[in-house]
C-alpha positions in Angstrom: 56.6 36.1 91.4 54.6 36.5 88.3 51.5 38.8 87.9 49.0 35.9 88.1 50.8 34.4 91.0 50.8 37.5 93.1 47.2 38.0 92.2 46.4 34.4 93.2 47.6 34.9 96.7 46.1 38.3 97.3 42.6 38.3 96.1 39.9 38.1 98.8 36.3 36.9 98.6 33.8 39.8 98.7 30.3 39.4 100.3 28.7 39.8 96.8 30.8 36.8 95.6 29.6 34.9 98.6 26.0 35.7 97.6 26.6 35.0 93.9 27.9 31.5 94.9 24.8 30.8 97.0 22.3 32.0 94.3 24.0 30.3 91.3 24.9 27.3 93.4 21.2 26.8 94.2 21.3 25.1 90.8 23.4 22.3 92.4 21.1 22.2 95.4 18.2 21.7 93.1 20.2 19.2 91.1 20.7 17.2 94.4 17.0 17.3 95.4 15.6 16.4 92.0 17.8 13.4 91.5 17.5 12.1 95.0 13.9 12.6 96.0 12.8 9.7 93.8 14.7 7.3 96.2 12.3 8.0 99.1 9.3 8.4 97.0 9.7 5.3 94.8 8.3 2.7 97.1 5.1 4.8 97.6 4.8 5.3 93.7 5.2 1.6 93.2 2.5 0.9 95.7 0.1 3.6 94.2 0.6 2.6 90.5 1.2 -1.2 91.3 4.7 -1.2 89.8 6.1 -4.7 89.7 8.8 -4.9 87.2 12.4 -3.7 87.4 12.1 -2.2 83.8 9.2 0.1 84.9 11.1 1.2 88.1 14.1 1.9 85.7 12.2 4.1 83.5 10.7 6.1 86.3 14.0 6.7 88.0 16.0 7.3 84.7 13.5 9.8 83.4 15.5 12.7 84.9 18.6 11.5 83.5 17.1 10.8 79.9 16.1 14.7 80.0 19.6 15.6 81.2 21.5 14.2 78.3 20.0 16.4 75.4 19.7 19.3 77.9 23.6 19.4 78.4 24.0 19.5 74.7 21.6 22.5 74.4 23.2 24.1 77.5 26.6 24.5 75.8 25.0 26.3 72.9 22.6 28.4 75.0 25.5 29.4 77.4 27.7 30.4 74.4 25.0 32.1 72.5 22.9 34.0 75.1 25.2 34.0 78.1 25.6 32.1 81.3 23.0 34.2 83.3 20.1 33.8 81.0 20.7 30.0 80.7 20.8 29.7 84.5 17.5 31.7 84.6 15.8 29.1 82.1 17.0 26.3 84.3 15.3 27.7 87.4 12.1 28.1 85.5 12.1 24.6 84.3 12.7 23.3 87.8 9.5 25.0 88.9 7.5 23.6 86.0 8.9 20.1 86.5 7.9 20.2 90.3 4.3 21.1 89.4 4.0 18.3 86.9 5.5 15.6 89.1 3.3 16.5 92.1 0.2 16.4 90.1 1.0 13.3 88.2 -2.1 11.1 87.5 -0.3 8.1 86.1 3.2 6.9 85.4 3.6 8.5 81.9 2.8 12.0 83.4 5.1 11.4 86.1 8.0 10.2 83.8 7.1 13.4 81.7 7.7 15.5 84.8 10.9 13.9 85.5 12.2 14.4 81.9 11.4 18.2 82.4 13.4 18.1 85.7 16.2 16.4 83.7 16.2 19.3 81.3 16.7 21.8 84.3 19.2 19.6 85.9 21.2 19.1 82.7 21.3 22.9 82.0 22.3 23.8 85.5 24.9 20.9 85.7 26.6 22.3 82.7 26.3 26.1 83.3 26.7 26.6 87.0 30.3 25.3 87.3 31.3 27.5 84.3 29.5 30.6 85.7 31.2 30.1 89.1 34.7 29.5 87.6 34.5 32.5 85.5 33.5 34.7 88.4 35.8 33.4 91.1 39.3 34.8 91.9 42.2 32.3 91.2 43.0 31.7 94.8 39.4 30.5 95.7 38.3 29.0 92.4 38.7 25.5 93.3 36.9 25.9 96.5 34.0 28.0 95.0 33.3 25.4 92.2 33.5 22.8 94.9 30.6 24.7 96.7 28.5 23.7 93.8 29.1 20.0 94.7 28.6 20.8 98.3 25.2 22.1 97.5 24.4 19.0 95.3 25.1 16.8 98.3 23.4 19.1 100.8 20.3 19.0 98.3 20.5 15.2 98.4 20.6 15.1 102.3 17.6 17.5 102.5 15.6 15.2 99.9 16.1 12.2 102.2 15.0 14.2 105.5 12.0 15.5 103.6 11.2 12.1 102.5 11.3 10.7 105.9 9.2 13.5 107.5 6.4 13.3 104.8 6.4 9.5 105.1 5.8 9.8 108.8 3.2 12.7 108.7 1.4 12.7 105.4 -1.6 10.4 104.4 -0.9 7.7 101.8 -0.8 8.8 98.2 0.2 12.4 99.3 3.8 11.5 100.7 5.5 11.1 97.3 3.8 14.1 95.7 5.0 16.3 98.4 8.4 14.9 98.1 8.8 15.6 94.5 6.9 19.1 94.5 8.9 20.9 97.3 11.7 21.6 94.9 9.7 24.5 93.5 10.5 26.6 96.6 14.4 26.7 96.1 13.9 27.1 92.4 11.8 30.2 93.0 14.7 31.6 95.2 17.1 31.0 92.6 15.0 32.7 89.9 14.5 35.8 92.0 18.1 35.8 93.2 19.5 35.8 89.6 17.9 39.0 89.0 20.7 41.1 90.6 23.5 38.7 89.4 25.8 40.0 86.6 26.8 38.1 83.6 30.4 36.7 83.8 33.2 39.3 83.0 34.9 36.6 80.7 31.8 36.1 78.7 31.2 39.9 78.4 34.8 40.3 77.1 34.3 37.6 74.5 31.3 39.6 73.2 33.3 42.8 73.0 31.6 44.3 76.0 34.7 45.5 77.8 33.0 48.3 79.8 30.3 45.8 81.0 32.9 43.4 81.9 34.8 45.9 84.1 31.6 46.9 85.9 30.7 43.1 86.5 34.3 42.7 87.9 34.0 45.7 90.2 30.7 44.4 91.5 31.9 40.8 92.1 35.3 41.9 93.6 34.0 44.6 95.7 36.6 47.1 94.7 37.9 49.2 91.8 41.3 47.5 91.4 40.4 45.2 88.6 42.3 46.4 85.6 45.1 44.1 85.8 42.6 41.0 85.8 40.6 42.6 83.0 43.7 42.8 80.9 44.6 39.1 81.6 41.1 38.2 80.3 41.3 40.4 77.2 44.8 39.1 76.3 43.5 35.5 76.3 40.4 36.5 74.2 42.6 38.2 71.7 45.0 35.3 71.5 42.2 32.8 71.0 40.0 34.7 68.8 36.5 33.5 68.1 37.1 29.6 68.1 34.3 27.8 66.6 32.7 24.6 68.0 34.8 22.9 65.2 38.0 23.6 67.2 36.9 21.0 69.7 38.3 18.4 67.4 41.7 20.1 67.0 44.7 18.3 68.4 45.3 20.9 71.2 41.7 20.5 72.5 41.3 16.8 72.0 43.9 16.1 74.8 42.0 18.4 77.1 38.7 16.6 76.2 40.2 13.3 76.8 40.9 14.1 80.3 37.7 16.1 81.0 35.3 13.6 79.5 37.4 10.6 80.9 36.9 12.0 84.5 33.3 12.5 84.2 32.7 8.9 82.7 35.0 7.5 85.5 32.9 9.2 88.1 29.7 7.7 87.1 31.1 4.1 86.4 31.8 3.9 90.2 28.1 3.9 90.7 27.5 6.9 92.8 24.1 7.8 91.4 23.0 4.1 91.4 23.7 4.4 95.3 22.1 7.7 95.7 18.9 7.0 93.6 18.4 3.6 95.0 19.8 4.1 98.6 16.4 3.3 100.3 16.3 0.0 98.2 19.9 -0.8 99.0 19.3 -0.4 102.7 15.9 -2.4 102.3 17.8 -5.2 100.6 20.7 -5.2 103.2 18.1 -6.3 105.8 16.2 -3.2 107.0 12.7 -4.5 105.9 10.4 -3.1 108.5 8.3 0.1 108.5 10.2 3.3 107.2 13.5 2.1 108.6 15.0 2.1 105.0 14.1 5.8 104.4 15.3 6.6 108.0 18.8 5.1 107.5 19.1 6.9 104.2 19.5 10.2 106.1 22.8 9.4 107.8 24.0 8.1 104.4 23.1 11.2 102.5 24.4 13.4 105.4 27.8 11.5 105.1 27.9 12.4 101.4 27.2 16.1 102.4 29.6 16.5 105.2 32.6 14.9 103.6 32.2 17.2 100.5 33.6 19.9 102.9 36.7 17.6 103.1 37.1 18.0 99.4 36.3 21.9 99.7 39.2 22.3 102.1 41.8 20.0 100.4 41.2 20.6 96.7 43.4 23.8 96.6 45.8 22.5 99.3 46.7 19.0 98.1 45.7 19.6 94.5 43.4 17.9 92.2 45.5 14.9 91.3 46.5 13.7 94.9 43.0 14.2 96.2 41.4 12.2 93.4 43.7 9.2 93.7 43.3 8.9 97.3 39.5 9.3 97.0 39.6 6.6 94.2 41.4 4.0 96.3 39.1 4.3 99.3 36.0 4.2 97.3 37.1 1.1 95.3 37.9 -0.7 98.7 34.4 0.1 99.9 32.7 -1.1 96.8 34.4 -4.5 97.1 33.3 -4.5 100.7 29.7 -4.1 99.8 30.1 -6.9 97.2 31.4 -9.2 99.9 28.7 -8.3 102.3 25.8 -9.1 99.9 27.6 -12.3 98.8 27.8 -13.4 102.5 24.2 -12.3 103.0 23.0 -14.7 100.4 25.0 -17.5 101.7 23.8 -17.1 105.2 20.2 -16.4 104.3 17.5 -17.3 106.8 16.2 -20.9 106.4 12.6 -21.6 105.8 10.6 -24.1 107.9 9.9 -27.1 105.7 6.1 -27.5 105.0 4.3 -30.7 105.7 2.9 -30.7 102.1 3.9 -28.5 99.2 0.8 -26.8 97.9 2.3 -23.9 95.8 5.4 -23.2 94.0 6.8 -20.7 96.7 7.0 -23.5 99.1 9.9 -25.2 97.1 12.5 -22.6 98.3 14.5 -23.4 101.2 15.9 -20.0 102.2 14.8 -16.4 102.3 17.2 -15.2 99.6 15.7 -17.7 96.9 12.2 -16.9 98.0 12.4 -13.1 97.7 14.2 -13.5 94.3 10.8 -14.9 92.8 8.6 -11.9 92.2 5.6 -14.1 92.9 6.6 -14.9 96.5 7.5 -13.2 99.8 9.2 -14.2 103.1 7.2 -14.5 106.2 8.6 -14.9 109.6 7.6 -14.9 113.1 9.8 -16.2 116.0 11.4 -19.3 114.9 8.9 -20.0 112.2 9.5 -18.8 108.6 7.6 -19.6 105.3 7.7 -18.7 101.7 4.2 -17.5 100.5 2.6 -16.3 97.4 2.3 -12.5 97.5 3.3 -9.0 96.4 4.0 -5.6 97.6 0.7 -5.4 99.4 1.2 -8.5 101.5 0.5 -12.4 101.2 -2.3 -13.4 99.0 -3.5 -15.7 101.8 -3.9 -13.5 104.8 -4.0 -16.4 107.2 -0.5 -17.9 106.1 1.4 -15.4 108.1 1.3 -12.1 110.1 1.2 -9.1 107.9 3.5 -7.3 110.2 6.3 -9.7 109.5 5.9 -9.9 105.7 8.9 -9.1 103.4 8.2 -9.3 99.9 11.7 -8.5 98.2 14.3 -8.6 100.8 15.5 -10.6 103.8 15.8 -9.4 107.3 19.3 -9.4 108.7 20.7 -8.4 112.1 24.0 -7.5 110.3 22.3 -4.9 108.0 24.3 -2.1 109.8 27.6 -3.4 108.1 26.1 -2.4 104.8 25.0 0.9 106.0 28.7 1.5 107.3 30.3 0.4 104.1 28.0 2.7 102.0 28.9 5.6 104.3 32.6 4.7 103.9 32.2 4.7 100.2 30.4 8.1 100.3 33.0 9.7 102.5 35.9 8.8 100.0 33.8 9.6 97.0 32.4 13.1 98.3 35.8 14.3 99.4 37.4 13.8 95.9 35.7 11.9 93.1 32.7 14.1 93.5 34.2 17.6 93.2 37.5 17.0 91.1 35.9 16.2 87.7 33.6 19.3 87.9 36.4 21.6 89.0 38.9 20.3 86.3 36.4 20.5 83.6 35.6 24.1 84.5 39.3 25.0 84.3 41.1 23.3 81.5 39.2 24.6 78.3 39.7 27.8 76.4 37.3 30.6 77.2 35.8 30.7 73.7 34.8 27.1 73.7 34.5 26.5 77.6 30.8 26.3 77.6 30.6 24.0 74.7 33.4 21.8 75.8 32.1 21.6 79.5 28.8 20.7 77.9 30.3 17.8 76.0 32.0 16.4 79.2 28.7 16.7 81.1 26.9 14.9 78.4 29.3 12.1 78.9 28.7 12.2 82.6 24.9 12.0 82.3 25.0 9.5 79.4 27.2 7.2 81.5 24.8 7.7 84.6 21.8 6.8 82.5 23.5 3.5 81.3 25.4 2.5 84.3 23.4 3.9 87.3 19.7 5.0 87.0 18.4 2.6 84.4 20.9 -0.4 84.6 21.2 -0.7 88.4 17.5 -2.4 89.2 18.0 -4.6 86.2 21.4 -5.7 87.3 20.1 -6.4 90.7 17.2 -8.5 89.4 19.3 -10.5 86.9 22.7 -10.8 88.4 22.7 -10.0 92.2 23.8 -7.1 94.4 27.3 -8.6 95.1 28.0 -8.9 91.3 26.9 -5.4 90.7 29.0 -3.9 93.3 31.8 -6.0 92.2 31.4 -4.6 88.7 31.6 -1.0 90.3 34.7 -1.9 92.2 36.4 -3.1 89.0 35.6 0.2 87.3 37.2 1.8 90.3 40.5 0.1 89.7 40.4 1.3 86.1 39.7 4.9 87.4 42.7 4.8 89.5 44.9 3.7 86.5 43.3 6.5 84.4 43.9 9.2 86.9 47.5 8.1 87.6 48.3 8.1 83.9 46.1 11.2 82.7 45.5 13.9 85.1 47.6 17.1 85.1 47.7 19.5 88.2 45.8 22.7 87.7 45.6 23.9 91.3 47.2 27.3 91.8 47.0 28.5 88.2 44.7 31.1 87.0 42.3 30.2 84.1 44.4 32.7 81.9 47.6 30.7 82.8 46.0 27.4 81.9 44.9 28.6 78.5 48.3 30.5 77.8 50.0 27.0 78.4 47.6 25.6 75.8 48.2 28.4 73.3 52.0 28.6 73.4 52.5 25.0 72.7 56.1 25.2 73.7 57.9 22.0 75.1 58.6 23.6 78.3 55.0 24.7 79.0 53.6 21.5 77.7 56.0 19.6 80.1 55.1 21.4 83.1 51.4 21.8 82.4 50.6 18.3 81.0 53.3 15.7 81.5 52.8 15.4 85.3 51.0 12.2 84.3 52.3 9.5 81.8 49.7 9.6 79.2 50.8 13.1 78.4 53.9 11.7 76.8 51.5 11.2 73.9 50.7 14.9 73.9 54.4 15.8 73.6 54.4 13.5 70.5 51.5 15.5 69.1 53.2 18.8 69.8 56.4 17.5 68.0 54.4 16.6 64.9 52.5 19.9 65.0 55.7 21.8 65.0 
């Protein structure tokens, strides 16, 4: 049994490491809140600012993601230059500033500006927290600890929906959404204060030549003095690697790592996870829950499913390994997406019929069913008992108050007694997603890069994640719904799932059970045996063998 293997099986978790995971992982909790609170707040924002176009809605929702993209680029440089801890501190301050701007927004530009600042905070946190956790965790617990970051993301999302429903029920109009967007300042303050006692990561300190500080940090984190062997391993890797520059990211050896890391992050977003999380209230509304705050209420069990099944991933990621867990997760999520496509297709086909008018006096009365009626932005569906009409109106109600009962007015969706089917399918999708597709890309990206460029490489992969999210999820989703349909949109995401299965099967090596140093040694040695055991567990790495042959 090798030195790293023995260390892997024997290293316990100290109480300080648990506290470190909670404090730094609060960046994930804030990530979840600040990307999901818009779902519950959106319909109140649209009512207050009279938003009636899919483009404006897309701009409001995607403001956070637009801020994430440049922030993740900066985060790699910040983490590599100033350290992981100062970068996390900056992120917590930005979370507080963003919460203040959004809660006080007097118009849409100010609101979008606040969401962009929140995006800066989320982008920095999403890039830095996994690296900070991976570099402080013992090998035997690294997968679980990095997955805790994803657990806290999903917990933040669940809390955001609970807060949304609570504030929607108890606060007066125009205050609900401000409170929803402003409460993130509280956990951000907790994170800022908690980071004061946190050390810099030992690996970063060794890279800076601060060996004694690195040893003190290891002693603090591990809770014992027996850290010399681990410190030697870290120093050996730093000595072998040297001070690689960002330019080394384009080297042959690192390109193959980036192909996997970036590919996993792009694949994760192409399955539409954030489209579902950002617009879950709208999806529930469109599925048939059109009265009162039912759409916000039913978003709570959806977000809770996402949170609870992340624990499945937390348990399995170091047991079954990254590869098997991700493949099973992808298959289940893809089937669920095609199920949602089938549901919305059947819903449009069986849409409630409209009672034919005696005389057509406006354009809305030309429609014969609810689906066609609500697809017209100038019309809404009004129903009472067996009577149903299509009448001119908007979010506030029918233009002619006497044309139908306001209580039964549905402007942009059709009521359905089978809406629970869509809820179950979304919950099934999230159960599969949260157990594998959610945590595995973050965990793998925190493991596979050399220490000297880990922050920059992880930043590049995270940029790919947020850019894909912006294009596929937050911005594109409402536009796809308006110009295509829900059934076609979810069908597209399902097709992306099929591609993701093929990519994972052909590309992803297994990194479970190996220390960060072992993974990097396998990259440095470039021997045929190491490359075969480390990278050829998937077919596409036959290409890597050819790269190694030509290099030698």
